[in-house]
Backbone as a ProteinNet text record, in pm:
[ID]
protein_1_A
[PRIMARY]
XXXXXXXXXXXXXXXXXXXXXXXXXXXXXXXXXXXXXXXXXXXXXXXXXXXXXXXXXXXXXXXXXXXXXXXXXXXXXXXXXXXXXXXXXXXXXXXXXXXXXXXXXXXXXXXXXXXXXXXXXXXXXXXXXXXXXXXXXXXXXXXXXXXXXXXXXXXXXXXXXXXXXXXXXXXXXXXXXXXXXXXXXXXXXXXXXXXXXXXXXXXXXXXXXXXXXXXXXXXXXXXXXXXXXXXXXXXXXXXXXXXXXXXXXXXXXXXXXXXXXXXX
[TERTIARY]
-668.4	-626.3	-533.1	-548.8	-462.4	-319.5	-225.6	-86	-56.2	-12.4	10	116.6	225.5	333.3	288.9	207.8	157.7	76.6	-7.2	-88.4	-0.4	101.1	186.6	270.7	323.1	400.6	310.9	187.4	91.8	62.2	37.9	4.3	116.6	242.9	358.8	423.3	372.2	430	580.2	610.1	747.3	831.3	957.2	1043.2	1023.7	940.3	912.2	834.4	742.7	663.1	535.4	446.2	324.1	318.3	239.4	230.2	84.6	59.9	-74	-121.5	-244.1	-298.8	-308.1	-227.5	-234	-364.2	-442.6	-569.2	-552.7	-445.1	-422.5	-387.5	-298.7	-262.4	-386.9	-472.8	-593.1	-690.6	-697.6	-786.7	-740.2	-609.1	-554.2	-565.5	-535.2	-519.7	-649.1	-741.6	-868	-844.9	-744.5	-720.4	-689.4	-614.3	-578.6	-700.9	-805.9	-927.5	-1012.2	-968.2	-1039.9	-960.2	-875.3	-799.7	-653.2	-585.5	-441.9	-419.1	-411.5	-404.2	-300.3	-226.1	-121.2	-179.9	-105.6	-150.1	-86.2	7.8	86	-0.2	-95.8	-178.7	-283.6	-315.8	-415.2	-374.4	-244.8	-198.9	-232.5	-210.9	-238.5	-387.5	-471.3	-616.7	-662.9	-607.2	-641.8	-606.6	-486.4	-441.9	-535.7	-569.1	-656.6	-793.1	-847.7	-978.7	-970.1	-864	-845.4	-832.9	-779.7	-764.5	-892.2	-999.2	-1128.2	-1159.9	-1073.9	-1097.4	-1203.7	-1308.9	-1418.3	-1438.7	-1334.4	-1342.1	-1373.9	-1445.4	-1496	-1390.4	-1268.3	-1164.8	-1090.7	-1119.1	-1055.3	-1114	-1029.8	-1076.5	-1078.6	-1192.4	-1212	-1353.7	-1368.9	-1503.5	-1587.7	-1521.8	-1591.2	-1636.3	-1580.3	-1609.5	-1679.3	-1800.4	-1883.8	-1833.9	-1753.8	-1714.6	-1579.2	-1503.9	-1372.5	-1390	-1315.3	-1330.3	-1200.5	-1211.5	-1094.8	-1039	-908.3	-839.1	-824.1	-848.9	-830.9	-741.8	-697.4	-628.2	-508.1	-421.8	-301.9	-329.7	-412	-438	-506.9	-587.4	-657.9	-563	-438.6	-338.7	-237.9	-246	-143.9	-190	-98.1	-129	-178.3	-270.7	-324.2	-213.2	-116.3	-5.2	82.6	70.6	150.8	68.2	-52.4	-137.1	-238	-244.2	-341.5	-468.3	-547.2	-674.4	-695.7	-589.4	-605.4	-584.8	-686.4	-675.9	-591.1	-553.1	-476.4	-327.8	-295.9	-156.2	-83.5	49.6	131.5	252.9	308.2	434	541.1	626.2	731.1	830.7	879.9	976.7	1100.2	1216.8	1341.6	1351.8	1377.5	1395	1271	1152.2	1031.2	1027.7	967.1	960.1	848.8	874.6	775.9	754.8	630.8	594.3	532.5	528.2	465.5	323.2	294.7	162.9	156.1	258.7	261.4	279.1	215.2	208.1	287.3	383.5	471.9	443.9	425.5	402.5	523.3	577.3	697.5	669.7	747.7	741.3	599.2	531.7	394.6	390.2	493	493.9	510.4	552.3	570.6	478.4	356.6	258.1	308.3	394.9	443.9	538.5	591.2	684.2	628.1	512	453.4	436.2	461	458.2	421	360.2	321.3	395.9	454.4	524.7	462.6	450.1	398.3	514	535	646.8	624.5	730.1	720.8	777.1	885	948.2	973.5	975.8	998.9	1129.6	1126	1244.7	1221.9	1312.9	1294.4	1340.3	1291.3	1327.2	1465.2	1565.2	1704.5	1778.8	1890.9	1965.9	1992.8	1962.9	1981.1	1877	1875.7	1785.6	1647.4	1546.4	1407.5	1339.8	1270.5	1201.1	1056.2	1014.1	880	807.7	676.9	593.2	541	551.6	515.6	444.2	348	278.6	305.5	290.3	297.1	425.6	527.5	651.1	629.3	716.7	713	814	772.1	863.1	917.4	1048.8	1105.7	1102.8	1097.5	1094.2	958.8	852.3	718.1	656.6	721.9	673.2	530.9	509.3	378.7	394.6	289.4	293	315.2	384.7	418.9	415.2	436.5	443.1	551.3	616.7	723.2	759.1	828.1	890.1	1023.8	1056.3	1175.9	1262.3	1391.5	1484.9	1523.3	1477.1	1505.6	1607.6	1685.1	1783.7	1742.4	1723.7	1692.8	1824.1	1836.6	1960.7	1955.5	2069.8	2077	1995.5	1962.4	1880.4	1731.5	1697.6	1558.9	1491.8	1569.8	1516.7	1512.3	1404.8	1385.6	1360.1	1450.5	1437.1	1447.8	1526.3	1545.7	1433.8	1338.8	1224.5	1211.7	1173.7	1168.9	1052.3	1081.8	978.4	896.9	764.7	680.1	582	506.1	394.1	396.2	352.3	342.9	204.6	144.9	16.3	39.7	34.7	62.9	-58.6	-37.8	-146.8	-211.3	-132	-186.5	-289.2	-259.2	-352.5	-478.9	-463.2	-580.2	-674	-617.8	-699.3	-768.1	-697.7	-756.1	-873	-854.4	-961.1	-1079.6	-1052.1	-1160.2	-1239.5	-1170	-1235.7	-1323.7	-1270	-1346	-1467.7	-1455.1	-1562.4	-1664.1	-1643	-1732.2	-1712.3	-1592.6	-1563.2	-1456.4	-1450.4	-1355.6	-1434.5	-1427.4	-1503.9	-1409	-1465.4	-1386.5	-1345.5	-1216.3	-1171.9	-1195.9	-1206.3	-1214.2	-1083.5	-1089.1	-966.4	-876	-745.9	-649.6	-667.8	-681.7	-694.4	-819.4	-929.5	-1054	-1037.1	-973	-952	-860.9	-750	-654.7	-718.7	-799.3	-865.9	-968.4	-1037.7	-1139.8	-1077.1	-966.8	-900.6	-828.8	-771.8	-693.9	-775.7	-906.1	-988.8	-929.8	-921	-850.3	-918.7	-836.1	-882.2	-833.4	-886.1	-827.1	-706.8	-590.2	-467.5	-440.4	-399.5	-370.9	-275.6	-220.8	-124.9	-199.4	-181.8	-243.1	-138.6	-169.3	-81.2	-159.8	-112.6	5	-16.4	92.5	86.6	8.4	-68.5	-138.2	-35	-66.3	25.1	-55.2	7.1	-62.7	-9.3	-56.9	-12.6	-49.2	-165.7	-206.1	-109.1	-52.8	46.2	171.7	217.2	333.6	311	191.6	157.6	164	107.6	108.6	251.2	332.4	468.9	550.4	537.1	613.1	568.6	439.3	386.1	430.2	441.3	473.4	621.7	701.1	845.4	894.6	812.2	855.2	915.7	991.1	1048.7	934.7	935.4	824.2	848.5	830.8	841.8	705.7	600.5	462.6	407.1	468.9	419.9	390.3	266.3	226.7	262.5	389.2	439	454.7	522.1	538.5	607.5	710.8	782.4	693.5	612.9	519.3	414.5	367.5	267.9	321.6	447.3	507.1	522.1	558.9	571	435	330.6	195	153.3	184.8	149.6	217.7	343.6	415.5	352.1	316.4	249.8	116.4	41.2	-88.1	-72	29.5	52.5	88.9	168.6	208	89.4	-12.7	-129.3	-251.4	-230.8	-338.9	-445	-405.5	-499.8	-475.6	-574.1	-556.8	-449.7	-345.4	-232.8	-255.8	-351.5	-384.8	-310.5	-234.3	-158.1	-241.2	-367.6	-456.6	-479.6	-473.7	-492	-634.6	-720.6	-859.3	-884.3	-1012	-1045.9	-973.1	-961	-898.4	-747.8	-684.5	-540.8	-514.7	-598.7	-586.1	-604.8	-697.3	-719.1	-595.4	-528	-404.8	-294.7	-289	-190.5	-218	-345.6	-381.9	-349.8	-361.1	-335.2	-189.8	-100.9	40.8	68.4	-15	7.5	-89.9	-176	-274.9	-219.1
1657.1	1582	1467.2	1354.2	1240.4	1268.6	1209.1	1223	1133.9	1195	1122.6	1014.6	1051	954.6	833.7	857.2	746.8	650	703.3	618.7	535.6	598.8	528.1	421.1	453.8	354.9	237.2	267	160.5	75.2	137.6	63.8	-29.3	12.9	-66.7	-142.1	-125.1	-182.8	-154.6	-23.5	22.9	-51.6	-80.2	-147.8	-299.5	-347.3	-491.6	-534.8	-451.9	-481.6	-558.6	-556.3	-638.5	-723	-831.9	-922.8	-953.7	-1001.4	-1046.2	-1147.1	-1131.6	-1216.7	-1144.8	-1039.7	-954.7	-873.7	-864.5	-789.7	-645.7	-579.3	-441	-436.2	-525.4	-530.2	-552.4	-643.4	-672.7	-554.8	-481.1	-365.3	-253.7	-238.5	-133.7	-171.4	-295.9	-336	-386.8	-297.6	-337.2	-381.9	-325.1	-361.9	-509	-567.5	-709.1	-798.1	-748	-826.9	-825.3	-748.5	-742.1	-808.1	-904.8	-977	-938.3	-959	-932.8	-783.3	-713.1	-567.3	-519.2	-416.3	-364.5	-303.4	-316.2	-261.9	-127.1	-81	36.9	161.6	183.3	303.6	292	169.8	150.7	221.1	221.2	284.7	433.4	501.3	644.5	672.8	595.9	615.6	586.3	482.3	447.4	561.3	618	727.1	847.1	885.6	1001.2	979	859.3	831.2	834.3	777	777.2	919.5	1010.9	1149.9	1231.1	1166.1	1233	1288.2	1260.9	1312.5	1228.3	1295.8	1225.4	1276.8	1327.3	1368.6	1246.7	1268.4	1157.8	1066.6	1117.2	1033.9	945.6	959.4	871.5	731.8	637.5	504.9	407.2	403.7	313.2	257.9	130.7	75.7	164	222.3	308.4	439.2	474.4	601.6	575.8	524	497.2	381.6	291.5	171.3	181.9	71.4	65.6	44	122.1	114	66.5	-28.4	-85.1	12.1	0.4	73.1	223.1	270.6	412.9	436.1	329.4	340.9	435.7	414.7	496.4	626.8	623	743.8	852.3	813.2	911.3	987.6	941.8	1008.7	1086.8	1073.9	1125.9	1253.8	1349	1477.5	1457.8	1543.9	1536	1555.1	1641.2	1665.5	1542.8	1446.3	1323.6	1205.6	1234.5	1128.4	1074.5	1132.7	1088.9	1171.5	1166.6	1239.8	1321.9	1339.3	1415.2	1564	1646.6	1789.9	1866.8	1802.5	1870.7	1837.4	1717.6	1674.7	1756.9	1764.2	1841.6	1759.9	1792.6	1727.7	1758.7	1661.4	1679.6	1784.6	1863.2	1968.4	1947.3	1951.1	1933.4	2039.1	1994.1	2085.1	2114.1	2074.3	2107.3	2032.5	2097.2	2038.4	1935.7	1829.5	1724.1	1706.1	1681.1	1662.8	1524.4	1474.2	1344.6	1339.3	1231.9	1215.4	1259.3	1331.3	1366.3	1238.1	1234.6	1112	1129.4	1042.3	1049.7	931.9	960.4	855.3	850.8	731.5	715.6	625.4	648.3	568.3	555.2	668.4	668.2	614.9	644.6	605.3	455.4	382.9	238.7	168.6	134.1	76.8	-41.9	-122.6	-239.9	-201.7	-78.5	-32.1	81.9	133.5	245.2	207.4	304.7	275.9	402.5	384.1	496.3	485.7	597.3	604	716.7	696.8	801.5	849.2	979.3	1037.7	1022.8	979	954.5	1069.4	1130.8	1239.4	1358.2	1480.5	1598.8	1587.6	1631.9	1625.1	1715.9	1713.7	1786.1	1696.5	1725.3	1644.6	1685.5	1653.2	1673.5	1541.9	1520.7	1396.7	1370.6	1249.7	1213.2	1111.9	1081.7	978.5	1034.6	957.7	993.7	874.1	899	791.7	784.3	664.2	644.8	528.8	528.3	414	355.6	223.4	161.3	28.3	4.5	-123.4	-183.8	-316.5	-380.8	-454.4	-443.8	-517	-666.5	-744.3	-889.6	-924.3	-997.8	-1036.5	-1176.4	-1189.4	-1323	-1404.6	-1336.4	-1406.9	-1473.6	-1396.1	-1449.4	-1506.4	-1484.3	-1533.5	-1485.1	-1356.1	-1296.4	-1144.8	-1078.1	-932	-873	-758.4	-701.8	-550	-490.9	-346.2	-314.2	-199.4	-162.9	-16.3	35.9	166.9	147.8	238.3	221.3	346.6	328.3	438.1	434.9	534.7	541.9	652.5	635.6	736.6	802.3	933.9	1009.6	1045.5	1006.2	1030.3	1162.6	1202.9	1328.1	1320.6	1199.3	1183.1	1178.2	1218.3	1227.8	1090.7	989.9	854.6	821.3	758.2	719.5	569.6	494.6	349.6	294.7	362.8	316.4	353.2	435.9	473.3	625.1	677.2	822	883.9	993.4	1065.2	1150.5	1131.8	1203.1	1300.7	1255	1334.6	1341.7	1456.8	1474.4	1526.7	1464.7	1509.1	1550.5	1681.8	1733.6	1719.5	1656.1	1633.3	1764.2	1867.3	1996	2050.6	2036.9	2083.2	1998.9	1868.8	1779.6	1817.7	1836.6	1870.6	2005.5	2102	2234.8	2227.8	2154.4	2140.8	2064.6	1958.6	1881.7	1966.8	2049.1	2136	2238.5	2301.5	2401.9	2340.2	2214.5	2145.6	2078.9	2089.6	2020.9	1871.1	1828.5	1684.8	1643	1713.2	1677.9	1655.9	1534.8	1500	1469.2	1464.7	1429.3	1282.4	1254.3	1115.1	1033.4	902.6	810.6	816.4	806.2	811.2	694.4	718.9	615.3	490.1	507.1	392.4	311.6	381	312.1	229.6	288.6	217	96.9	117.1	9.1	-107.9	-78	-183.9	-256.1	-182	-243.2	-337.3	-295.4	-376.5	-495.9	-473.6	-580	-660.4	-669.7	-752.6	-893.3	-949.8	-1076.6	-1193.3	-1273.7	-1394.3	-1516.2	-1631.7	-1756.2	-1785	-1790.1	-1815.2	-1964.6	-2011.2	-2153.7	-2171.9	-2291.5	-2322.8	-2353.2	-2267.2	-2285.2	-2246.5	-2272.7	-2233.7	-2151.2	-2027.8	-1963.1	-1923.6	-1900.8	-1871.6	-1744.8	-1747.4	-1628.1	-1524	-1396.9	-1289.1	-1170.5	-1088	-971.2	-930	-815.3	-766.8	-864.3	-930.6	-1026.1	-1144.8	-1182.6	-1291	-1248.3	-1124.8	-1074.9	-1067.7	-1023.4	-1017.5	-1156.1	-1253.8	-1392.4	-1444.6	-1420.7	-1472.6	-1418.9	-1290.7	-1233.1	-1291.6	-1320.2	-1373	-1517	-1596.6	-1738.5	-1768	-1665.4	-1684.4	-1728.4	-1706.2	-1739.3	-1615.5	-1635.7	-1522.8	-1443.5	-1311.4	-1231.1	-1185.7	-1281.8	-1250.8	-1228.3	-1231.2	-1203.1	-1306.9	-1423.5	-1533.4	-1652.4	-1700.8	-1809.3	-1943.6	-1983.4	-2106	-2218.5	-2327.4	-2445.1	-2413.6	-2329.6	-2299.3	-2221.7	-2130.9	-2057.8	-2152.4	-2245.1	-2342.8	-2424.8	-2469.8	-2547.2	-2463.3	-2336.7	-2247.7	-2225.7	-2216	-2200.5	-2325.7	-2442.4	-2567.6	-2576.2	-2536.4	-2537.1	-2437.3	-2322.6	-2220.5	-2273.2	-2339.5	-2393.9	-2499.2	-2583.4	-2685	-2620.4	-2515.4	-2446.6	-2382.7	-2349.1	-2281.7	-2373.3	-2503.8	-2598.6	-2597.7	-2560.4	-2555.5	-2672.8	-2703	-2806.7	-2760.2	-2842.2	-2799.1	-2834.1	-2761.9	-2786.3	-2692.5	-2597.7	-2506.8	-2397.8	-2386.7	-2283.1	-2177.4	-2052.6	-1943.5	-1892	-1948.6	-1906.8	-1823.5	-1803.9	-1717.8	-1753.8	-1883.8	-1922.5	-1894.5	-1923	-1896.3	-1746	-1670.1	-1523.8	-1473	-1533.5	-1493.5	-1516	-1629.4	-1657.7	-1559.3	-1522.8	-1424.9	-1288.9	-1249.4	-1121	-1117.9	-1233.1	-1236.5	-1207.3	-1223.6	-1197.3	-1050.2	-963.7	-820.2	-753.3	-834.1	-776.4	-768.8
953	834.5	877.1	815.1	845.7	801.3	872.2	836.1	715.9	606.6	481.9	499.2	564.1	579.9	662.5	766.3	847.8	762.9	675.7	587.8	493.9	435.9	340.7	410.1	528	603.3	641	681.1	713.8	591	477.6	355.2	312.7	338.2	297	412.1	533.5	654.3	660.1	649.4	657	553.3	584.7	487.3	489.4	581.9	586.7	464.6	418.9	300.8	331.1	236	241.2	115.1	122.2	8.8	-21.8	-143.3	-180	-76.6	-31.3	73.7	206.1	224.1	342.4	334.5	444.5	440	393.5	435.5	393.1	244.6	200.2	58.6	-27.7	14.8	-63	-63.2	48.8	55.3	-37.4	-50.3	-136.4	-282.5	-317.5	-458.3	-520.2	-540.4	-604.9	-748.3	-815.6	-954.5	-972.7	-878.9	-890.2	-880.1	-817.9	-803.3	-930.8	-1030.1	-1157.2	-1268.7	-1231.8	-1332.5	-1331	-1442.5	-1452.6	-1468.5	-1356.2	-1359.6	-1260.2	-1297.8	-1209.7	-1083.7	-974.2	-846.5	-816.1	-900.3	-862.4	-845.5	-935.2	-925.5	-815.4	-775.8	-670.2	-541.5	-510.2	-386.6	-387.2	-499.6	-508.1	-493.1	-560.9	-549.6	-407	-346.1	-208.4	-113.8	-129.7	-43.8	-55.3	-177.6	-197.4	-133.1	-148.6	-88.2	63.7	118.8	265	318.9	238	279.3	260.3	212.8	200.3	63.7	-37	-171.8	-242	-290.6	-357.6	-499.8	-562.6	-703	-789	-897.7	-978.3	-1035.5	-1055.5	-1117.5	-1017.2	-888.3	-790.2	-806.2	-846.7	-888.3	-770.9	-700.7	-588.2	-592.1	-550.1	-536.3	-446.1	-344.8	-249.2	-312.3	-427.1	-493.2	-626.4	-620.5	-739.2	-825.1	-766.4	-838.9	-905.8	-904.4	-967.1	-1117	-1198.1	-1344.1	-1408.2	-1498.3	-1564.9	-1669	-1694.7	-1801.8	-1777.3	-1656.4	-1628.5	-1506.4	-1443.2	-1315.3	-1321.6	-1420.1	-1432.2	-1506.3	-1609.6	-1688.4	-1606.6	-1507.9	-1424.7	-1332	-1322.4	-1238.7	-1322.6	-1454.8	-1545.7	-1614.3	-1629.3	-1693.1	-1836.1	-1877.1	-2013.5	-2116.7	-2085	-2177.3	-2195.3	-2104.7	-2112.3	-2162.6	-2212.6	-2265.3	-2167.2	-2047.4	-1948.9	-1953	-1846.8	-1846.3	-1719.6	-1640	-1516.2	-1542.2	-1512.6	-1541.7	-1441	-1330.3	-1226.2	-1236.6	-1283.2	-1294.8	-1401.1	-1387.2	-1480.4	-1523.4	-1640	-1678	-1574.4	-1546.5	-1446.4	-1493.1	-1397.3	-1426.8	-1340.2	-1401.4	-1327	-1216.8	-1095.3	-983.4	-903.2	-952.9	-877	-744.6	-644.8	-511.5	-502.9	-429.4	-407.7	-258.3	-220.6	-81	-61.8	62.4	87.4	30.2	-42.2	-102.7	-247.2	-295.8	-438.2	-519.9	-635.4	-714.9	-844.8	-866.6	-983.3	-1075.5	-1203.8	-1303.5	-1396.1	-1416.9	-1498.9	-1619.2	-1724.8	-1848.6	-1904.5	-1914.8	-1967.4	-2110.3	-2189.6	-2331.1	-2350.9	-2247.7	-2258.7	-2158.6	-2200.2	-2108.3	-2026.7	-2083.6	-2010.9	-1897.4	-1901.8	-1799.6	-1714.8	-1749.2	-1674.9	-1528.5	-1442.5	-1299.3	-1223.1	-1105.8	-1020.8	-888.3	-846.2	-718.8	-636.4	-507.5	-418.7	-331.2	-328.3	-254.7	-104	-34	110.1	193.1	148.1	223.1	130.2	183.8	99.5	21.8	-103.7	-188.8	-308.5	-403	-528.2	-642	-761.2	-877.4	-929	-849.1	-886.2	-863.1	-930.9	-910.2	-762.9	-720	-580.4	-538.2	-408	-355.9	-326.4	-362	-335.8	-269.2	-159.1	-88.3	-135.4	-170.1	-225	-157	-173.9	-136.3	-266.2	-281.4	-409.4	-390.4	-476.8	-485.6	-622.6	-631.4	-761.2	-791.8	-703.6	-729.6	-706.9	-765.2	-743.9	-636.3	-534.2	-426.7	-451.2	-475.4	-494.4	-365.6	-250.7	-122.4	-101.3	-119.8	-97.5	-224.9	-338.9	-468.7	-496.5	-473.5	-502	-509.1	-554.1	-562.9	-424.1	-419.7	-290.4	-292.8	-174.2	-158.5	-58.3	-75.3	17.8	3.7	104.2	94.4	24.1	-67.8	-150.3	-149.5	-169	-192.4	-339	-413.7	-556.6	-583.5	-687.2	-724.9	-855.7	-851.8	-972.1	-1040.8	-1167.5	-1240.3	-1315.9	-1369.3	-1446.4	-1574.8	-1618.6	-1739.4	-1705.3	-1581	-1536.3	-1529.3	-1493.2	-1475.8	-1326.8	-1285.5	-1146.2	-1143.5	-1080	-1082	-1222.2	-1306.6	-1443.7	-1538.9	-1493.4	-1577.1	-1582.4	-1698.1	-1718.4	-1642.3	-1571.7	-1496.5	-1592.5	-1596.3	-1692	-1628.2	-1529.1	-1478.6	-1327.2	-1273.7	-1128.5	-1092.9	-992.6	-940.2	-795.4	-770.6	-637.4	-546.2	-431.9	-337.4	-293.9	-271.2	-227.3	-326.4	-455.7	-559.2	-560.1	-543.1	-541.8	-426.8	-308.2	-192	-210.6	-270.9	-293.4	-391.5	-501	-601.4	-542.5	-468	-406.8	-309.1	-230.8	-134.1	-204	-308	-384.3	-452.5	-494.8	-567.4	-474.9	-346	-251.7	-252.5	-292	-302.3	-202.5	-89	16.2	145	197.7	317.4	433	552.7	670.7	659.9	663	648	773.5	755	866.9	944.3	1076.7	1155.3	1117.3	1126.9	1090.5	1175.3	1306.3	1395.2	1364.3	1336.2	1302.6	1175.9	1073.5	948.2	969.1	1040.8	1062.9	1136.6	1237.6	1313.5	1227.3	1143.2	1056.6	954.6	895	793.2	854.9	973.9	1038	1138.2	1116.8	1205	1207.7	1325.9	1340.6	1270.9	1207.3	1138.7	1216.1	1179.4	1226.9	1138.6	1198.3	1123.3	1116.3	1000.4	983.1	866.5	855.9	750.3	621.1	521.3	389.7	284.6	159.5	50.2	-51.5	-84.5	-29.2	116.9	187.3	330	359	468.9	513	555.6	532.6	567.5	617.9	701.1	754.4	889.2	937.6	1068.4	1179.1	1165	1267.9	1274.4	1159.6	1158.3	1235.3	1211.1	1282.7	1432.5	1473.8	1616.4	1678.6	1608.7	1656.1	1666	1563.4	1562	1679.4	1706.4	1817.7	1951.8	1964.4	2090.2	2115	2007.8	2027.2	2010.4	1980.2	1970	1834.1	1730.4	1594.4	1528.5	1422.6	1348.1	1283.6	1306.1	1255.1	1110.5	1018.5	876	812.8	895.7	852.8	756.3	751.3	668.5	759.7	757	846.2	782.5	802	742.7	843.3	804.8	892.3	1025.3	1024.5	1148.7	1245.7	1191.1	1276.9	1332.8	1250.2	1294.9	1411.2	1401.7	1511	1637.2	1620.3	1736.5	1801.8	1720.5	1773.7	1850.7	1795.6	1864.4	2001.2	2006.4	2133.6	2231	2181.1	2263.2	2316.6	2229.2	2270.8	2380.9	2366.9	2469.9	2603.9	2598	2721.9	2792.2	2714.7	2771.5	2783.1	2773.6	2793.6	2685.6	2564.8	2453.5	2358.7	2276.4	2174.4	2077.2	2058.3	1974.6	1828.2	1767.8	1626.8	1531.8	1587.5	1502.3	1438.9	1478.7	1425.7	1533.4	1493.1	1589.3	1578.5	1662.5	1668.7	1793.9	1832.2	1946.7	2075.8	2109.5	2235.9	2234.3	2121.4	2112.7	2111	2040	2042.8	2185.9	2258.8	2397.7	2482.9	2460.4	2533.6	2496.9	2368.9	2323.8	2387.5	2390.8	2450.4	2599.1	2665.5	2810.9	2844.5	2747	2771.1	2797.5	2739.2	2753.6	2849.3	2913.2	3003.7	3147.4
[MASK]
++++++++++++++++++++++++++++++++++++++++++++++++++++++++++++++++++++++++++++++++++++++++++++++++++++++++++++++++++++++++++++++++++++++++++++++++++++++++++++++++++++++++++++++++++++++++++++++++++++++++++++++++++++++++++++++++++++++++++++++++++++++++++++++++++++++++

């Protein structure tokens, strides 16, 4: 079985975060590709599919097509107004494990949000580490994803929103296995390499972002903020000149080859 925490850290690129335009962010957020739709629940559906869950309510293009208007409800307990038969209303003190899915503020659609638990904890006042998609990044001025430290208050609010429903990963895997809907997942390395296939990097608006951008920035001596902006372009041009390449500021096959030669 794949390590849940490894998948979540990869999806959010640790505390560095990912932004719209990043190949991984785009692979996870199928909802955003269907118009003005929240990305928060996409992370949970993506995680379940990556872990081999093929239950009918897992909302992924890879799992019989992505369906509008069910993304969050398919993760929410029926008692809380959702349609998931495995999820349950949240209970104060219950234990949570990595991969458990928490839905908050179900009664207020404009504030409803999905958080995926990153480290073992319990629903008691204190800090809870989560993986989340759908936030707005003022730095990159676009939708983003990150690992977060949330504080659960005595009023059962997490990040200022009321905790309503919990979907335990262990129960999902057990039901999927019993139903014949649990398959061998693709290896993490295979998936990561497939999603992060190298592109030609260049200066565009909005700026290109992704793990490949960070790799390039570190190789050419630019700040690794994972955004391919003007300063990175200038650093690439200088790198290209040092290696006898055309200094066009674009990272294509020849420039990638020069970057790879640094570690060979």
